[in-house]
DRENTOR-60400 format. One record per residue (C-alpha): residue number from 1; y, z, x; residue in three letters. Coordinates in nm, 2 decimals. Example, Ala and Ser with C-alpha at 12.3 -4.5 7.8 and 13.67 -1.06 7.14 Angstrom:
<rs>
1 -0.45 0.78 1.23 ALA
2 -0.11 0.71 1.37 SER
</rs>
This chain:
<rs>
1 0.00 -0.01 -0.01 MET
2 0.35 -0.08 0.16 PRO
3 0.55 0.20 0.29 ALA
4 0.81 0.34 0.06 GLY
5 0.68 0.18 -0.26 ARG
6 0.59 0.43 -0.50 PRO
7 0.23 0.44 -0.65 GLY
8 0.13 0.39 -1.01 PRO
9 0.14 0.76 -1.11 ALA
10 0.50 0.78 -0.95 ALA
11 0.59 0.48 -1.14 GLN
12 0.45 0.61 -1.45 SER
13 0.64 0.94 -1.42 ALA
14 0.96 0.78 -1.36 ARG
15 0.94 0.52 -1.67 ARG
16 1.15 0.64 -1.96 PRO
17 0.94 0.71 -2.27 PRO
18 0.91 0.43 -2.50 ARG
19 1.09 0.51 -2.85 PRO
20 0.82 0.55 -3.13 LEU
21 0.96 0.30 -3.32 SER
22 0.84 0.05 -3.06 SER
23 0.48 0.20 -3.06 LEU
24 0.43 0.17 -3.46 TRP
25 0.24 -0.09 -3.60 SER
26 0.19 -0.14 -3.99 PRO
27 -0.18 -0.18 -3.97 LEU
28 -0.23 0.12 -3.77 LEU
29 0.00 0.38 -3.93 LEU
30 -0.24 0.49 -4.21 CYS
31 -0.55 0.44 -4.02 VAL
32 -0.44 0.67 -3.69 LEU
33 -0.21 0.91 -3.88 GLY
34 0.14 0.90 -4.01 VAL
35 0.41 1.04 -3.80 PRO
36 0.53 1.35 -4.00 ARG
37 0.80 1.47 -3.77 GLY
38 1.09 1.24 -3.66 GLY
39 1.14 1.09 -3.34 SER
40 1.50 1.24 -3.31 GLY
41 1.66 1.57 -3.34 ALA
42 1.60 1.58 -3.70 HIS
43 1.26 1.58 -3.91 THR
44 1.18 1.44 -4.24 ALA
45 0.95 1.46 -4.53 VAL
46 0.83 1.21 -4.77 ILE
47 0.73 1.30 -5.11 SER
48 0.48 1.26 -5.26 PRO
49 0.28 1.25 -4.99 GLN
50 -0.01 0.99 -4.95 ASP
51 -0.02 0.92 -5.34 PRO
52 -0.32 0.73 -5.53 THR
53 -0.18 0.51 -5.82 LEU
54 -0.35 0.28 -6.04 LEU
55 -0.22 -0.11 -6.00 ILE
56 0.08 -0.15 -6.23 GLY
57 0.20 0.20 -6.19 SER
58 0.53 0.28 -6.07 SER
59 0.61 0.53 -5.78 LEU
60 0.94 0.75 -5.76 GLN
61 0.95 0.87 -5.38 ALA
62 1.20 1.06 -5.17 THR
63 1.27 1.11 -4.79 CYS
64 1.45 1.43 -4.72 SER
65 1.60 1.51 -4.39 ILE
66 1.57 1.88 -4.26 HIS
67 1.74 1.99 -3.94 GLY
68 2.01 2.21 -3.80 ASP
69 2.24 1.95 -3.62 THR
70 2.58 1.93 -3.81 PRO
71 2.61 1.59 -3.96 GLY
72 2.25 1.53 -4.04 ALA
73 2.26 1.32 -4.37 THR
74 2.07 1.07 -4.57 ALA
75 2.35 0.81 -4.52 GLU
76 2.21 0.48 -4.35 GLY
77 1.83 0.57 -4.42 LEU
78 1.62 0.30 -4.53 TYR
79 1.25 0.23 -4.63 TRP
80 0.99 -0.01 -4.53 THR
81 0.65 -0.10 -4.68 LEU
82 0.39 -0.23 -4.45 ASN
83 0.64 -0.33 -4.19 GLY
84 0.89 -0.50 -4.41 ARG
85 1.23 -0.36 -4.51 ARG
86 1.26 -0.29 -4.89 LEU
87 1.56 -0.41 -5.04 PRO
88 1.84 -0.16 -5.05 SER
89 1.88 -0.18 -5.44 GLU
90 1.54 -0.01 -5.47 LEU
91 1.67 0.31 -5.32 SER
92 1.97 0.52 -5.37 HIS
93 2.12 0.87 -5.24 LEU
94 2.04 1.18 -5.42 LEU
95 2.23 1.40 -5.22 ASN
96 2.34 1.42 -4.85 THR
97 2.02 1.46 -4.71 SER
98 1.79 1.29 -4.97 THR
99 1.73 0.93 -4.99 LEU
100 1.50 0.81 -5.32 ALA
101 1.29 0.50 -5.36 LEU
102 1.20 0.36 -5.70 ALA
103 0.89 0.10 -5.70 LEU
104 0.77 -0.05 -6.03 ALA
105 0.46 -0.24 -6.14 ASN
106 0.27 -0.18 -5.79 LEU
107 0.01 -0.44 -5.69 ASN
108 -0.32 -0.36 -5.51 GLY
109 -0.33 -0.21 -5.16 SER
110 -0.34 -0.49 -4.90 ARG
111 -0.53 -0.28 -4.70 GLN
112 -0.81 -0.04 -4.78 GLN
113 -0.66 0.24 -4.56 SER
114 -0.35 0.26 -4.78 GLY
115 -0.02 0.08 -4.74 ASP
116 0.25 0.20 -4.52 ASN
117 0.55 0.35 -4.66 LEU
118 0.78 0.45 -4.39 VAL
119 1.14 0.65 -4.37 CYS
120 1.37 0.49 -4.12 HIS
121 1.68 0.61 -3.94 ALA
122 2.00 0.40 -3.91 GLN
123 1.89 0.32 -3.57 ASP
124 1.53 0.21 -3.68 GLY
125 1.33 0.51 -3.57 SER
126 1.06 0.65 -3.79 ILE
127 1.14 0.98 -3.95 LEU
128 0.84 0.99 -4.19 ALA
129 0.58 0.79 -4.33 GLY
130 0.32 0.82 -4.64 SER
131 -0.01 0.62 -4.71 CYS
132 0.03 0.46 -5.04 LEU
133 -0.31 0.38 -5.20 TYR
134 -0.28 0.15 -5.52 VAL
135 -0.61 0.02 -5.67 GLY
136 -0.87 0.07 -5.93 LEU
137 -1.15 0.29 -5.99 PRO
138 -1.50 0.14 -5.91 PRO
139 -1.71 -0.01 -6.17 GLU
140 -2.07 0.06 -6.26 LYS
141 -2.30 -0.08 -6.00 PRO
142 -2.57 -0.30 -6.16 PHE
143 -2.86 -0.56 -6.07 ASN
144 -3.04 -0.32 -5.83 ILE
145 -3.35 -0.46 -5.70 SER
146 -3.59 -0.36 -5.41 CYS
147 -3.89 -0.47 -5.20 TRP
148 -4.11 -0.33 -4.92 SER
149 -4.27 -0.49 -4.64 ARG
150 -4.52 -0.25 -4.54 ASN
151 -4.59 -0.03 -4.83 MET
152 -4.41 0.25 -4.61 LYS
153 -4.04 0.13 -4.63 ASP
154 -3.81 0.01 -4.91 LEU
155 -3.49 -0.19 -4.91 THR
156 -3.27 -0.23 -5.20 CYS
157 -2.94 -0.42 -5.28 ARG
158 -2.70 -0.43 -5.57 TRP
159 -2.40 -0.60 -5.72 THR
160 -2.08 -0.38 -5.68 PRO
161 -1.95 -0.46 -6.04 GLY
162 -1.79 -0.75 -6.23 THR
163 -1.47 -0.70 -6.10 ARG
164 -1.56 -0.63 -5.74 GLY
165 -1.25 -0.56 -5.57 GLU
166 -1.10 -0.23 -5.62 THR
167 -0.83 -0.26 -5.35 PHE
168 -0.93 0.08 -5.22 LEU
169 -1.20 0.19 -4.99 HIS
170 -1.53 0.26 -5.20 THR
171 -1.81 0.43 -5.10 ASN
172 -2.16 0.32 -5.24 TYR
173 -2.45 0.57 -5.21 SER
174 -2.81 0.46 -5.28 LEU
175 -2.99 0.76 -5.43 LYS
176 -3.38 0.80 -5.47 TYR
177 -3.62 1.04 -5.61 LYS
178 -3.98 1.07 -5.74 LEU
179 -3.97 1.03 -6.10 ARG
180 -4.12 1.34 -6.21 TRP
181 -4.06 1.61 -5.95 TYR
182 -3.87 1.61 -5.61 GLY
183 -3.50 1.64 -5.52 GLN
184 -3.22 1.36 -5.48 ASP
185 -3.24 1.18 -5.15 ASN
186 -2.99 0.96 -5.00 THR
187 -3.03 0.64 -4.82 CYS
188 -2.88 0.62 -4.47 GLU
189 -2.93 0.25 -4.31 GLU
190 -2.67 0.07 -4.51 TYR
191 -2.57 -0.31 -4.48 HIS
192 -2.92 -0.42 -4.36 THR
193 -2.96 -0.74 -4.55 VAL
194 -2.60 -0.75 -4.69 GLY
195 -2.27 -0.57 -4.78 PRO
196 -2.43 -0.38 -5.07 HIS
197 -2.78 -0.27 -4.95 SER
198 -2.98 -0.01 -4.77 CYS
199 -3.29 0.03 -4.62 HIS
200 -3.51 0.33 -4.66 ILE
201 -3.77 0.31 -4.34 PRO
202 -4.03 0.55 -4.41 LYS
203 -4.18 0.86 -4.59 ASP
204 -4.24 0.69 -4.93 LEU
205 -4.53 0.80 -5.15 ALA
206 -4.77 0.55 -5.32 LEU
207 -4.90 0.52 -5.67 PHE
208 -4.58 0.73 -5.78 THR
209 -4.27 0.60 -5.94 PRO
210 -3.95 0.64 -5.78 TYR
211 -3.62 0.63 -5.97 GLU
212 -3.33 0.45 -5.76 ILE
213 -2.96 0.43 -5.88 TRP
214 -2.66 0.36 -5.69 VAL
215 -2.33 0.57 -5.70 GLU
216 -1.98 0.41 -5.63 ALA
217 -1.69 0.65 -5.52 THR
218 -1.30 0.58 -5.45 ASN
219 -0.97 0.77 -5.45 ARG
220 -0.95 0.70 -5.83 LEU
221 -1.29 0.79 -5.96 GLY
222 -1.66 0.71 -5.95 SER
223 -1.95 0.54 -6.14 ALA
224 -2.33 0.55 -6.15 ARG
225 -2.55 0.25 -6.23 SER
226 -2.85 0.25 -6.45 ASP
227 -3.15 0.40 -6.29 VAL
228 -3.44 0.16 -6.16 LEU
229 -3.79 0.30 -6.20 THR
230 -4.05 0.11 -5.95 LEU
231 -4.37 0.18 -5.78 ASP
232 -4.37 0.08 -5.39 VAL
233 -4.69 -0.11 -5.46 LEU
234 -4.54 -0.33 -5.73 ASP
235 -4.26 -0.46 -5.47 VAL
236 -4.45 -0.51 -5.15 VAL
237 -4.42 -0.86 -5.00 THR
238 -4.55 -1.04 -4.70 ARG
239 -4.42 -1.16 -4.50 PRO
240 -4.03 -1.16 -4.62 ALA
241 -3.86 -0.98 -4.91 PRO
242 -3.80 -1.16 -5.23 PRO
243 -3.44 -1.18 -5.32 PRO
244 -3.29 -1.01 -5.62 VAL
245 -3.27 -1.35 -5.76 THR
246 -3.24 -1.70 -5.59 THR
247 -2.95 -1.94 -5.55 ASP
248 -2.93 -2.20 -5.82 PRO
249 -3.12 -2.50 -5.74 PRO
250 -2.91 -2.73 -5.50 PRO
251 -2.87 -3.10 -5.48 ASP
252 -2.89 -3.17 -5.86 VAL
253 -2.87 -3.52 -5.94 HIS
254 -2.85 -3.70 -6.31 VAL
255 -2.94 -4.07 -6.33 SER
256 -2.99 -4.32 -6.58 ARG
257 -3.36 -4.44 -6.65 VAL
258 -3.33 -4.82 -6.60 GLY
259 -3.15 -4.96 -6.91 GLY
260 -3.30 -4.70 -7.14 LEU
261 -2.99 -4.59 -7.34 GLU
262 -3.13 -4.27 -7.47 ASP
263 -3.26 -4.13 -7.14 GLN
264 -3.16 -3.95 -6.82 LEU
265 -3.35 -3.85 -6.52 SER
266 -3.27 -3.52 -6.37 VAL
267 -3.39 -3.43 -6.03 ARG
268 -3.33 -3.11 -5.79 TRP
269 -3.43 -2.94 -5.50 VAL
270 -3.59 -2.60 -5.49 SER
271 -3.39 -2.32 -5.34 PRO
272 -3.47 -2.22 -5.00 PRO
273 -3.58 -1.86 -5.07 ALA
274 -3.86 -2.02 -5.31 LEU
275 -4.01 -2.27 -5.05 LYS
276 -4.22 -2.00 -4.90 ASP
277 -4.58 -2.05 -5.00 PHE
278 -4.58 -1.69 -5.16 LEU
279 -4.33 -1.78 -5.45 PHE
280 -4.36 -2.01 -5.74 GLN
281 -4.08 -2.08 -5.98 ALA
282 -3.99 -2.21 -6.30 LYS
283 -3.70 -2.40 -6.42 TYR
284 -3.47 -2.43 -6.71 GLN
285 -3.23 -2.71 -6.79 ILE
286 -2.95 -2.72 -7.01 ARG
287 -2.70 -3.01 -7.11 TYR
288 -2.44 -3.10 -7.33 ARG
289 -2.20 -3.37 -7.45 VAL
290 -1.87 -3.40 -7.29 GLU
291 -1.65 -3.31 -7.54 ASP
292 -1.88 -3.01 -7.66 SER
293 -1.92 -2.65 -7.55 VAL
294 -2.26 -2.61 -7.69 ASP
295 -2.55 -2.62 -7.47 TRP
296 -2.89 -2.74 -7.54 LYS
297 -3.18 -2.58 -7.36 VAL
298 -3.51 -2.71 -7.22 VAL
299 -3.75 -2.43 -7.15 ASP
300 -4.08 -2.61 -7.10 ASP
301 -4.00 -2.76 -6.72 VAL
302 -4.24 -2.50 -6.57 SER
303 -4.21 -2.54 -6.17 ASN
304 -4.15 -2.94 -6.18 GLN
305 -3.83 -3.04 -5.98 THR
306 -3.76 -3.32 -6.20 SER
307 -3.72 -3.39 -6.57 CYS
308 -3.64 -3.67 -6.80 ARG
309 -3.43 -3.58 -7.10 LEU
310 -3.48 -3.80 -7.41 ALA
311 -3.35 -3.85 -7.76 GLY
312 -2.99 -3.88 -7.63 LEU
313 -2.70 -4.06 -7.76 LYS
314 -2.62 -4.39 -7.61 PRO
315 -2.30 -4.47 -7.41 GLY
316 -2.23 -4.08 -7.40 THR
317 -2.14 -3.85 -7.08 VAL
318 -2.38 -3.55 -7.06 TYR
319 -2.32 -3.24 -6.84 PHE
320 -2.63 -3.11 -6.72 VAL
321 -2.71 -2.77 -6.53 GLN
322 -3.05 -2.62 -6.36 VAL
323 -3.14 -2.27 -6.31 ARG
324 -3.46 -2.11 -6.16 CYS
325 -3.67 -1.79 -6.20 ASN
326 -3.90 -1.67 -5.91 PRO
327 -4.21 -1.56 -6.06 PHE
328 -4.57 -1.50 -5.91 GLY
329 -4.46 -1.31 -5.61 ILE
330 -4.75 -1.21 -5.39 TYR
331 -4.86 -0.84 -5.50 GLY
332 -4.61 -0.83 -5.79 SER
333 -4.66 -0.83 -6.14 LYS
334 -4.30 -0.81 -6.25 LYS
335 -4.09 -1.09 -6.38 ALA
336 -3.84 -1.28 -6.18 GLY
337 -3.48 -1.27 -6.27 ILE
338 -3.28 -1.61 -6.36 TRP
339 -3.04 -1.74 -6.10 SER
340 -2.71 -1.85 -6.22 GLU
341 -2.66 -2.19 -6.33 TRP
342 -2.59 -2.45 -6.11 SER
343 -2.27 -2.63 -6.09 HIS
344 -2.23 -2.90 -6.38 PRO
345 -2.33 -3.26 -6.29 THR
346 -2.23 -3.53 -6.52 ALA
347 -2.39 -3.87 -6.56 ALA
348 -2.35 -4.12 -6.88 SER
349 -2.63 -4.30 -7.08 THR
350 -2.59 -4.69 -7.13 PRO
351 -2.42 -4.82 -7.41 ARG
352 -2.67 -4.98 -7.67 SER
353 -2.70 -5.34 -7.68 GLU
354 -2.86 -5.33 -8.02 ARG
355 -2.61 -5.48 -8.30 PRO
356 -2.44 -5.22 -8.54 GLY
357 -2.43 -5.21 -8.89 PRO
358 -2.37 -5.58 -9.04 GLY
359 -2.52 -5.74 -8.74 GLY
360 -2.81 -5.96 -8.75 GLY
361 -3.15 -5.79 -8.69 VAL
362 -3.48 -5.98 -8.63 CYS
363 -3.74 -5.80 -8.85 GLU
364 -4.10 -5.88 -8.77 PRO
365 -4.28 -6.09 -9.02 ARG
366 -4.53 -5.91 -9.24 GLY
367 -4.92 -5.91 -9.15 GLY
368 -4.83 -5.94 -8.77 GLU
369 -5.00 -5.68 -8.54 PRO
370 -4.67 -5.51 -8.46 SER
371 -4.63 -5.41 -8.83 SER
372 -4.98 -5.28 -8.84 GLY
373 -5.10 -4.91 -8.80 PRO
374 -5.05 -4.91 -8.43 VAL
375 -4.69 -5.00 -8.47 ARG
376 -4.63 -4.73 -8.72 ARG
377 -4.79 -4.48 -8.52 GLU
378 -4.58 -4.55 -8.21 LEU
379 -4.29 -4.54 -8.43 LYS
380 -4.38 -4.21 -8.53 GLN
381 -4.46 -4.12 -8.16 PHE
382 -4.12 -4.22 -8.07 LEU
383 -3.92 -4.06 -8.38 GLY
384 -4.09 -3.74 -8.25 TRP
385 -4.01 -3.79 -7.87 LEU
386 -3.65 -3.84 -7.95 LYS
387 -3.60 -3.51 -8.09 LYS
388 -3.71 -3.33 -7.79 HIS
389 -3.60 -3.34 -7.42 ALA
390 -3.95 -3.30 -7.33 TYR
391 -4.05 -3.29 -6.94 CYS
392 -4.42 -3.40 -6.94 SER
393 -4.48 -3.70 -6.71 ASN
394 -4.78 -3.79 -6.91 LEU
395 -4.55 -3.81 -7.24 SER
396 -4.28 -4.03 -7.05 PHE
397 -4.57 -4.27 -6.90 ARG
398 -4.69 -4.32 -7.26 LEU
399 -4.35 -4.36 -7.39 TYR
400 -4.26 -4.63 -7.10 ASP
401 -4.57 -4.81 -7.19 GLN
402 -4.46 -4.83 -7.55 TRP
403 -4.14 -5.00 -7.42 ARG
404 -4.35 -5.25 -7.21 ALA
405 -4.62 -5.33 -7.48 TRP
406 -4.30 -5.40 -7.73 MET
407 -4.15 -5.67 -7.49 GLN
408 -4.49 -5.83 -7.43 LYS
409 -4.55 -5.80 -7.78 SER
410 -4.23 -6.00 -7.86 HIS
411 -4.31 -6.27 -7.60 LYS
412 -4.66 -6.31 -7.72 THR
413 -4.56 -6.34 -8.09 ARG
414 -4.29 -6.62 -7.98 ASN
415 -4.57 -6.82 -7.79 GLN
416 -4.79 -6.82 -8.08 ASP
417 -4.54 -6.94 -8.31 GLU
418 -4.45 -7.23 -8.08 GLY
419 -4.10 -7.14 -8.07 ILE
420 -3.94 -7.39 -7.80 LEU
421 -3.64 -7.34 -7.58 PRO
422 -3.46 -7.57 -7.83 SER
423 -3.55 -7.38 -8.15 GLY
424 -3.81 -7.63 -8.27 ARG
425 -4.16 -7.53 -8.36 ARG
426 -4.45 -7.66 -8.17 GLY
427 -4.83 -7.66 -8.25 THR
428 -4.97 -7.35 -8.11 ALA
429 -5.28 -7.41 -7.91 ARG
430 -5.57 -7.17 -7.90 GLY
431 -5.79 -7.08 -7.58 PRO
432 -5.93 -7.39 -7.40 ALA
433 -6.32 -7.42 -7.52 GLY
</rs>
């Protein structure tokens, strides 16, 4: 070290102390503690200290200076909230030593540790501070689901509530106990498979049902979920735990079926969680006309990943959604939970090329095969099929065969009648002898 140059310790000793206002950070004040005393000769107190309020509430606060130094007044004081100076019209002098503040229709806290409400001296130094907590009480947690990997542990997760966001730090505790005896226990290993989950690693009894519930608590209150009753043996899975419910089926595609004006083909992909051989899934489809809010649900899709909707209106836009339900999970006898519906996918059926009322219609001549018993049976079959969105591949193969037979029958009839391209009739010839 060069001679005559003071060391780091000496430099630190000679450096003048930094003012408290230069050390303050809006995001640290309510986390590390609010300065209760001033940085100068005077001290001040904010009242109320660290209030907790509902969203939409109003706040009346005061900053009062205390000190023996003559001339210590509230003149020139000002307020900041999260580091931003509040408009002067929100505050007024109550007396020579007290500055009042009025805030109305408060929004939720910007940070769960509390917003920083600070009283400053005229030179910007901090005289006093308070943590302001504005939010909502927790809602009742729901949708608890649990699974076990080895019949000794248990992992559970849940949904925090319909609103979810409370703007306040909310603590969730998973509680459990044996159904008919025993004391309440609290899970300790949280966030194991997501933000709202907990893992119980050991010491679980078999062949005895457990009661499991979640308690949510914050500064504005508490809420408790319904109790879930289960046996560890009923939720054991290998090798991976099942989800509470799967994501909706991705990649839903809806397309036309050739020129058939009353049909649409729907295809989708199984969610990744259901591609494991341990799982089976069943699906539901619902669809509606573009200008309607009424959905028609197709329940008999089973575990297929495609379906053809029939009996639709020609030239009409339809919105289609698909959802899935995991079932047949290895080691479980419980039914799965339906996923959310997929995002709506739109497609339109082709416009009908058949003439409308008053147009020319070519009716088959009496006595021809197409007007016989087979024709009537196929018309009955078609009428039934059009009333259902049925997803059986066999039925639709028959339906397509009926369409092909009709076209072939029409060509054969023209040939038998000897209709020439010019419209003249020729002499029908039978098979060569």
